[in-house]
N, CA, C and O atoms as a Tinker XYZ file with bonds, in Angstrom:
   340  protein
     1  N      1.999000   24.095000    7.682000    73     2
     2  CA     2.421000   24.250000    6.274000    64     1     3
     3  C      2.121000   22.884000    5.570000    63     2     4     5
     4  O      2.577000   21.832000    6.019000    81     3
     5  N      1.342000   22.937000    4.461000    73     3     6
     6  CA     1.057000   21.805000    3.695000    64     5     7
     7  C      2.194000   21.363000    2.897000    63     6     8     9
     8  O      2.952000   22.207000    2.421000    81     7
     9  N      2.393000   20.046000    2.697000    73     7    10
    10  CA     3.525000   19.566000    1.955000    64     9    11
    11  C      2.864000   19.182000    0.566000    63    10    12    13
    12  O      1.817000   18.538000    0.504000    81    11
    13  N      3.530000   19.610000   -0.488000    73    11    14
    14  CA     3.094000   19.297000   -1.772000    64    13    15
    15  C      3.986000   18.164000   -2.373000    63    14    16    17
    16  O      5.195000   18.149000   -2.144000    81    15
    17  N      3.422000   17.283000   -3.089000    73    15    18
    18  CA     4.171000   16.147000   -3.703000    64    17    19
    19  C      4.035000   16.296000   -5.262000    63    18    20    21
    20  O      2.985000   16.663000   -5.788000    81    19
    21  N      5.061000   16.015000   -5.892000    73    19    22
    22  CA     4.967000   16.034000   -7.326000    64    21    23
    23  C      4.849000   14.560000   -7.861000    63    22    24    25
    24  O      5.128000   13.599000   -7.144000    81    23
    25  N      4.450000   14.445000   -9.072000    73    23    26
    26  CA     4.343000   13.140000   -9.683000    64    25    27
    27  C      5.665000   12.435000   -9.619000    63    26    28    29
    28  O      5.677000   11.228000   -9.378000    81    27
    29  N      6.808000   13.113000   -9.821000    73    27    30
    30  CA     8.067000   12.516000   -9.787000    64    29    31
    31  C      8.287000   11.924000   -8.337000    63    30    32    33
    32  O      8.806000   10.818000   -8.184000    81    31
    33  N      7.914000   12.625000   -7.394000    73    31    34
    34  CA     8.167000   12.073000   -6.009000    64    33    35
    35  C      7.390000   10.868000   -5.752000    63    34    36    37
    36  O      7.924000    9.936000   -5.150000    81    35
    37  N      6.117000   10.790000   -6.170000    73    35    38
    38  CA     5.275000    9.518000   -6.016000    64    37    39
    39  C      5.925000    8.473000   -6.746000    63    38    40    41
    40  O      6.002000    7.367000   -6.211000    81    39
    41  N      6.428000    8.664000   -7.944000    73    39    42
    42  CA     7.011000    7.601000   -8.732000    64    41    43
    43  C      8.275000    7.090000   -8.073000    63    42    44    45
    44  O      8.590000    5.901000   -8.121000    81    43
    45  N      9.014000    8.047000   -7.436000    73    43    46
    46  CA    10.215000    7.629000   -6.756000    64    45    47
    47  C      9.894000    6.838000   -5.442000    63    46    48    49
    48  O     10.629000    5.933000   -5.047000    81    47
    49  N      8.812000    7.207000   -4.819000    73    47    50
    50  CA     8.346000    6.406000   -3.661000    64    49    51
    51  C      7.954000    5.024000   -4.071000    63    50    52    53
    52  O      8.204000    4.071000   -3.333000    81    51
    53  N      7.358000    4.880000   -5.201000    73    51    54
    54  CA     6.939000    3.538000   -5.752000    64    53    55
    55  C      8.125000    2.708000   -5.937000    63    54    56    57
    56  O      8.131000    1.543000   -5.537000    81    55
    57  N      9.146000    3.245000   -6.528000    73    55    58
    58  CA    10.403000    2.575000   -6.686000    64    57    59
    59  C     10.911000    2.034000   -5.393000    63    58    60    61
    60  O     11.248000    0.855000   -5.282000    81    59
    61  N     10.965000    2.882000   -4.428000    73    59    62
    62  CA    11.470000    2.487000   -3.162000    64    61    63
    63  C     10.632000    1.447000   -2.524000    63    62    64    65
    64  O     11.158000    0.569000   -1.841000    81    63
    65  N      9.291000    1.507000   -2.721000    73    63    66
    66  CA     8.441000    0.578000   -2.087000    64    65    67
    67  C      8.638000   -0.852000   -2.760000    63    66    68    69
    68  O      8.562000   -1.894000   -2.108000    81    67
    69  N      8.886000   -0.806000   -4.071000    73    67    70
    70  CA     9.290000   -2.083000   -4.819000    64    69    71
    71  C     10.420000   -2.752000   -4.239000    63    70    72    73
    72  O     10.421000   -3.977000   -4.117000    81    71
    73  N     11.478000   -1.963000   -3.835000    73    71    74
    74  CA    12.685000   -2.467000   -3.190000    64    73    75
    75  C     12.325000   -3.089000   -1.884000    63    74    76    77
    76  O     12.779000   -4.186000   -1.557000    81    75
    77  N     11.463000   -2.356000   -1.091000    73    75    78
    78  CA    10.997000   -2.899000    0.149000    64    77    79
    79  C     10.263000   -4.195000    0.059000    63    78    80    81
    80  O     10.443000   -5.089000    0.886000    81    79
    81  N      9.411000   -4.301000   -0.972000    73    79    82
    82  CA     8.666000   -5.505000   -1.223000    64    81    83
    83  C      9.566000   -6.660000   -1.494000    63    82    84    85
    84  O      9.338000   -7.754000   -0.976000    81    83
    85  N     10.604000   -6.456000   -2.304000    73    83    86
    86  CA    11.613000   -7.518000   -2.545000    64    85    87
    87  C     12.304000   -8.015000   -1.265000    63    86    88    89
    88  O     12.498000   -9.213000   -1.060000    81    87
    89  N     12.656000   -7.074000   -0.441000    73    87    90
    90  CA    13.336000   -7.417000    0.810000    64    89    91
    91  C     12.461000   -8.164000    1.676000    63    90    92    93
    92  O     12.856000   -9.210000    2.191000    81    91
    93  N     11.189000   -7.666000    1.898000    73    91    94
    94  CA    10.309000   -8.352000    2.871000    64    93    95
    95  C      9.893000   -9.762000    2.268000    63    94    96    97
    96  O      9.691000  -10.688000    3.054000    81    95
    97  N      9.768000   -9.942000    1.002000    73    95    98
    98  CA     9.574000  -11.270000    0.444000    64    97    99
    99  C     10.718000  -12.142000    0.643000    63    98   100   101
   100  O     10.508000  -13.292000    1.026000    81    99
   101  N     11.979000  -11.713000    0.416000    73    99   102
   102  CA    13.088000  -12.496000    0.643000    64   101   103
   103  C     13.348000  -12.901000    2.079000    63   102   104   105
   104  O     13.849000  -13.990000    2.358000    81   103
   105  N     12.984000  -11.966000    3.020000    73   103   106
   106  CA    13.111000  -12.329000    4.465000    64   105   107
   107  C     11.879000  -12.853000    5.049000    63   106   108   109
   108  O     11.831000  -13.059000    6.262000    81   107
   109  N     10.822000  -13.099000    4.248000    73   107   110
   110  CA     9.523000  -13.696000    4.767000    64   109   111
   111  C      8.963000  -12.876000    5.847000    63   110   112   113
   112  O      8.403000  -13.437000    6.788000    81   111
   113  N      9.068000  -11.541000    5.794000    73   111   114
   114  CA     8.511000  -10.623000    6.808000    64   113   115
   115  C      7.148000  -10.183000    6.354000    63   114   116   117
   116  O      6.986000   -9.176000    5.665000    81   115
   117  N      6.152000  -10.980000    6.766000    73   115   118
   118  CA     4.831000  -10.610000    6.422000    64   117   119
   119  C      4.204000   -9.300000    6.945000    63   118   120   121
   120  O      3.377000   -8.660000    6.297000    81   119
   121  N      4.649000   -8.957000    8.140000    73   119   122
   122  CA     4.159000   -7.717000    8.712000    64   121   123
   123  C      4.714000   -6.548000    7.906000    63   122   124   125
   124  O      3.963000   -5.623000    7.597000    81   123
   125  N      5.912000   -6.554000    7.578000    73   123   126
   126  CA     6.576000   -5.548000    6.644000    64   125   127
   127  C      5.974000   -5.533000    5.246000    63   126   128   129
   128  O      5.798000   -4.503000    4.596000    81   127
   129  N      5.671000   -6.766000    4.839000    73   127   130
   130  CA     5.013000   -6.769000    3.472000    64   129   131
   131  C      3.635000   -6.191000    3.504000    63   130   132   133
   132  O      3.197000   -5.544000    2.553000    81   131
   133  N      2.922000   -6.428000    4.631000    73   131   134
   134  CA     1.561000   -5.777000    4.741000    64   133   135
   135  C      1.629000   -4.318000    4.623000    63   134   136   137
   136  O      0.881000   -3.728000    3.844000    81   135
   137  N      2.504000   -3.688000    5.370000    73   135   138
   138  CA     2.708000   -2.228000    5.306000    64   137   139
   139  C      3.120000   -1.777000    3.907000    63   138   140   141
   140  O      2.637000   -0.772000    3.386000    81   139
   141  N      4.007000   -2.536000    3.334000    73   139   142
   142  CA     4.468000   -2.241000    2.029000    64   141   143
   143  C      3.330000   -2.184000    0.933000    63   142   144   145
   144  O      3.205000   -1.290000    0.097000    81   143
   145  N      2.552000   -3.253000    1.079000    73   143   146
   146  CA     1.393000   -3.339000    0.143000    64   145   147
   147  C      0.438000   -2.236000    0.310000    63   146   148   149
   148  O     -0.083000   -1.722000   -0.680000    81   147
   149  N      0.164000   -1.819000    1.568000    73   147   150
   150  CA    -0.720000   -0.659000    1.789000    64   149   151
   151  C     -0.176000    0.605000    1.245000    63   150   152   153
   152  O     -0.911000    1.378000    0.631000    81   151
   153  N      1.116000    0.858000    1.449000    73   151   154
   154  CA     1.827000    2.043000    0.907000    64   153   155
   155  C      1.751000    2.043000   -0.571000    63   154   156   157
   156  O      1.497000    3.096000   -1.155000    81   155
   157  N      1.958000    0.906000   -1.240000    73   155   158
   158  CA     1.956000    0.834000   -2.625000    64   157   159
   159  C      0.490000    1.104000   -3.203000    63   158   160   161
   160  O      0.352000    1.691000   -4.276000    81   159
   161  N     -0.468000    0.709000   -2.544000    73   159   162
   162  CA    -1.784000    0.927000   -2.948000    64   161   163
   163  C     -2.121000    2.431000   -2.831000    63   162   164   165
   164  O     -2.716000    3.005000   -3.743000    81   163
   165  N     -1.750000    3.041000   -1.740000    73   163   166
   166  CA    -2.063000    4.472000   -1.488000    64   165   167
   167  C     -1.358000    5.255000   -2.650000    63   166   168   169
   168  O     -1.992000    6.079000   -3.308000    81   167
   169  N     -0.097000    4.996000   -2.882000    73   167   170
   170  CA     0.688000    5.818000   -3.944000    64   169   171
   171  C      0.197000    5.529000   -5.286000    63   170   172   173
   172  O      0.097000    6.480000   -6.061000    81   171
   173  N     -0.142000    4.297000   -5.699000    73   171   174
   174  CA    -0.715000    4.009000   -6.977000    64   173   175
   175  C     -2.084000    4.809000   -7.127000    63   174   176   177
   176  O     -2.339000    5.336000   -8.210000    81   175
   177  N     -2.931000    4.905000   -6.103000    73   175   178
   178  CA    -4.174000    5.571000   -6.232000    64   177   179
   179  C     -3.847000    7.100000   -6.477000    63   178   180   181
   180  O     -4.594000    7.788000   -7.173000    81   179
   181  N     -2.822000    7.556000   -5.944000    73   179   182
   182  CA    -2.418000    9.018000   -6.154000    64   181   183
   183  C     -2.099000    9.291000   -7.642000    63   182   184   185
   184  O     -2.247000   10.402000   -8.151000    81   183
   185  N     -1.660000    8.228000   -8.291000    73   183   186
   186  CA    -1.287000    8.325000   -9.738000    64   185   187
   187  C     -2.501000    7.988000  -10.615000    63   186   188   189
   188  O     -2.438000    7.993000  -11.844000    81   187
   189  N     -3.567000    7.706000   -9.944000    73   187   190
   190  CA    -4.814000    7.361000  -10.716000    64   189   191
   191  C     -4.834000    5.911000  -11.275000    63   190   192   193
   192  O     -5.634000    5.622000  -12.164000    81   191
   193  N     -3.997000    5.023000  -10.785000    73   191   194
   194  CA    -3.967000    3.624000  -11.183000    64   193   195
   195  C     -4.754000    2.861000  -10.191000    63   194   196   197
   196  O     -4.236000    2.100000   -9.373000    81   195
   197  N     -6.123000    3.107000  -10.297000    73   195   198
   198  CA    -7.016000    2.569000   -9.282000    64   197   199
   199  C     -7.127000    1.079000   -9.184000    63   198   200   201
   200  O     -7.137000    0.524000   -8.085000    81   199
   201  N     -7.213000    0.394000  -10.357000    73   199   202
   202  CA    -7.352000   -1.069000  -10.243000    64   201   203
   203  C     -6.075000   -1.724000   -9.660000    63   202   204   205
   204  O     -6.149000   -2.685000   -8.894000    81   203
   205  N     -4.958000   -1.200000  -10.030000    73   203   206
   206  CA    -3.663000   -1.730000   -9.375000    64   205   207
   207  C     -3.663000   -1.401000   -7.878000    63   206   208   209
   208  O     -3.266000   -2.204000   -7.034000    81   207
   209  N     -4.089000   -0.280000   -7.617000    73   207   210
   210  CA    -4.068000    0.254000   -6.181000    64   209   211
   211  C     -4.995000   -0.675000   -5.351000    63   210   212   213
   212  O     -4.596000   -1.083000   -4.261000    81   211
   213  N     -6.155000   -1.006000   -5.801000    73   211   214
   214  CA    -7.084000   -1.864000   -5.165000    64   213   215
   215  C     -6.503000   -3.331000   -4.918000    63   214   216   217
   216  O     -6.770000   -3.980000   -3.906000    81   215
   217  N     -5.761000   -3.739000   -5.847000    73   215   218
   218  CA    -5.130000   -5.088000   -5.794000    64   217   219
   219  C     -4.128000   -5.144000   -4.616000    63   218   220   221
   220  O     -4.140000   -6.074000   -3.809000    81   219
   221  N     -3.250000   -4.095000   -4.551000    73   219   222
   222  CA    -2.340000   -3.942000   -3.421000    64   221   223
   223  C     -3.013000   -3.782000   -2.046000    63   222   224   225
   224  O     -2.575000   -4.350000   -1.045000    81   223
   225  N     -4.076000   -2.999000   -2.039000    73   223   226
   226  CA    -4.820000   -2.755000   -0.831000    64   225   227
   227  C     -5.411000   -4.058000   -0.325000    63   226   228   229
   228  O     -5.377000   -4.307000    0.880000    81   227
   229  N     -5.953000   -4.902000   -1.199000    73   227   230
   230  CA    -6.536000   -6.131000   -0.843000    64   229   231
   231  C     -5.389000   -7.119000   -0.336000    63   230   232   233
   232  O     -5.610000   -7.907000    0.584000    81   231
   233  N     -4.235000   -7.045000   -0.939000    73   231   234
   234  CA    -3.109000   -7.898000   -0.480000    64   233   235
   235  C     -2.738000   -7.445000    0.947000    63   234   236   237
   236  O     -2.447000   -8.294000    1.789000    81   235
   237  N     -2.740000   -6.152000    1.234000    73   235   238
   238  CA    -2.499000   -5.715000    2.566000    64   237   239
   239  C     -3.529000   -6.125000    3.561000    63   238   240   241
   240  O     -3.202000   -6.472000    4.695000    81   239
   241  N     -4.862000   -6.089000    3.127000    73   239   242
   242  CA    -5.945000   -6.406000    3.952000    64   241   243
   243  C     -5.862000   -7.908000    4.290000    63   242   244   245
   244  O     -6.049000   -8.317000    5.436000    81   243
   245  N     -5.580000   -8.696000    3.273000    73   243   246
   246  CA    -5.453000  -10.183000    3.537000    64   245   247
   247  C     -4.388000  -10.552000    4.498000    63   246   248   249
   248  O     -4.575000  -11.476000    5.290000    81   247
   249  N     -3.226000   -9.849000    4.471000    73   247   250
   250  CA    -2.194000  -10.125000    5.339000    64   249   251
   251  C     -2.505000   -9.607000    6.790000    63   250   252   253
   252  O     -2.162000  -10.263000    7.774000    81   251
   253  N     -3.121000   -8.492000    6.881000    73   251   254
   254  CA    -3.637000   -7.937000    8.130000    64   253   255
   255  C     -4.554000   -8.987000    8.848000    63   254   256   257
   256  O     -4.398000   -9.274000   10.035000    81   255
   257  N     -5.482000   -9.520000    8.081000    73   255   258
   258  CA    -6.427000  -10.546000    8.684000    64   257   259
   259  C     -5.646000  -11.846000    9.032000    63   258   260   261
   260  O     -5.907000  -12.441000   10.077000    81   259
   261  N     -4.725000  -12.279000    8.202000    73   259   262
   262  CA    -3.951000  -13.437000    8.466000    64   261   263
   263  C     -3.139000  -13.248000    9.733000    63   262   264   265
   264  O     -3.109000  -14.129000   10.593000    81   263
   265  N     -2.478000  -12.101000    9.853000    73   263   266
   266  CA    -1.600000  -11.892000   11.033000    64   265   267
   267  C     -2.325000  -11.332000   12.284000    63   266   268   269
   268  O     -1.726000  -11.008000   13.309000    81   267
   269  N     -3.707000  -11.245000   12.105000    73   267   270
   270  CA    -4.554000  -10.759000   13.222000    64   269   271
   271  C     -4.082000   -9.290000   13.567000    63   270   272   273
   272  O     -3.903000   -8.990000   14.748000    81   271
   273  N     -3.892000   -8.439000   12.632000    73   271   274
   274  CA    -3.446000   -7.083000   12.896000    64   273   275
   275  C     -4.715000   -6.225000   12.856000    63   274   276   277
   276  O     -5.221000   -6.004000   11.755000    81   275
   277  N     -5.280000   -5.716000   13.985000    73   275   278
   278  CA    -6.527000   -5.029000   13.962000    64   277   279
   279  C     -6.307000   -3.571000   13.614000    63   278   280   281
   280  O     -7.164000   -2.977000   12.960000    81   279
   281  N     -5.154000   -2.940000   14.037000    73   279   282
   282  CA    -4.774000   -1.604000   13.777000    64   281   283
   283  C     -4.787000   -1.359000   12.220000    63   282   284   285
   284  O     -4.106000   -2.048000   11.459000    81   283
   285  N     -5.546000   -0.408000   11.825000    73   283   286
   286  CA    -5.421000   -0.065000   10.365000    64   285   287
   287  C     -6.438000   -0.781000    9.501000    63   286   288   289
   288  O     -6.502000   -0.485000    8.308000    81   287
   289  N     -7.223000   -1.684000   10.007000    73   287   290
   290  CA    -8.244000   -2.342000    9.238000    64   289   291
   291  C     -9.220000   -1.305000    8.651000    63   290   292   293
   292  O     -9.505000   -1.347000    7.454000    81   291
   293  N     -9.711000   -0.419000    9.436000    73   291   294
   294  CA   -10.623000    0.594000    8.958000    64   293   295
   295  C    -10.013000    1.443000    7.816000    63   294   296   297
   296  O    -10.669000    1.775000    6.829000    81   295
   297  N     -8.713000    1.771000    8.014000    73   295   298
   298  CA    -8.058000    2.545000    6.923000    64   297   299
   299  C     -8.014000    1.789000    5.609000    63   298   300   301
   300  O     -8.224000    2.336000    4.527000    81   299
   301  N     -7.727000    0.485000    5.763000    73   299   302
   302  CA    -7.650000   -0.350000    4.545000    64   301   303
   303  C     -9.032000   -0.355000    3.807000    63   302   304   305
   304  O     -9.154000   -0.101000    2.609000    81   303
   305  N    -10.064000   -0.674000    4.658000    73   303   306
   306  CA   -11.418000   -0.715000    4.034000    64   305   307
   307  C    -11.783000    0.657000    3.358000    63   306   308   309
   308  O    -12.368000    0.686000    2.275000    81   307
   309  N    -11.407000    1.816000    4.055000    73   307   310
   310  CA   -11.667000    3.055000    3.579000    64   309   311
   311  C    -10.947000    3.329000    2.215000    63   310   312   313
   312  O    -11.533000    3.849000    1.265000    81   311
   313  N     -9.695000    2.960000    2.187000    73   311   314
   314  CA    -8.885000    3.133000    1.022000    64   313   315
   315  C     -9.442000    2.363000   -0.192000    63   314   316   317
   316  O     -9.495000    2.857000   -1.318000    81   315
   317  N     -9.862000    1.090000    0.123000    73   315   318
   318  CA   -10.429000    0.265000   -0.961000    64   317   319
   319  C    -11.748000    0.862000   -1.479000    63   318   320   321
   320  O    -12.006000    0.927000   -2.681000    81   319
   321  N    -12.593000    1.305000   -0.480000    73   319   322
   322  CA   -13.857000    1.941000   -0.874000    64   321   323
   323  C    -13.674000    3.208000   -1.729000    63   322   324   325
   324  O    -14.387000    3.464000   -2.700000    81   323
   325  N    -12.713000    3.943000   -1.316000    73   323   326
   326  CA   -12.438000    5.162000   -2.129000    64   325   327
   327  C    -11.989000    4.852000   -3.601000    63   326   328   329
   328  O    -12.288000    5.610000   -4.523000    81   327
   329  N    -11.338000    3.831000   -3.763000    73   327   330
   330  CA   -10.848000    3.506000   -5.116000    64   329   331
   331  C    -12.028000    2.881000   -5.929000    63   330   332   333
   332  O    -12.100000    3.087000   -7.140000    81   331
   333  N    -12.920000    2.148000   -5.298000    73   331   334
   334  CA   -13.959000    1.507000   -5.958000    64   333   335
   335  C    -15.107000    2.427000   -6.255000    63   334   336   337
   336  O    -15.939000    2.142000   -7.116000    81   335
   337  N    -15.158000    3.584000   -5.512000    73   335   338
   338  CA   -16.235000    4.516000   -5.702000    64   337   339
   339  C    -16.136000    5.261000   -6.939000    63   338   340
   340  O    -16.994000    6.095000   -7.228000    81   339
């Protein structure tokens, strides 16, 4: 069964992601922040906010590279490419 999301649900998710971003910044948790930025980028893209989405996706990519996180690099590049296409 496919799950359908409404615009309201995505906007609510973005609000939750903003709270997570504040928490991870306050606790200096870069790994959590990386995932938060990726989630924000994906959700913003769903709303058609492509430039803002790419900004968050690049923040995620930068932290992945800094922290030497290999898992998900391809996904980041793919998401960035889809927004720039």
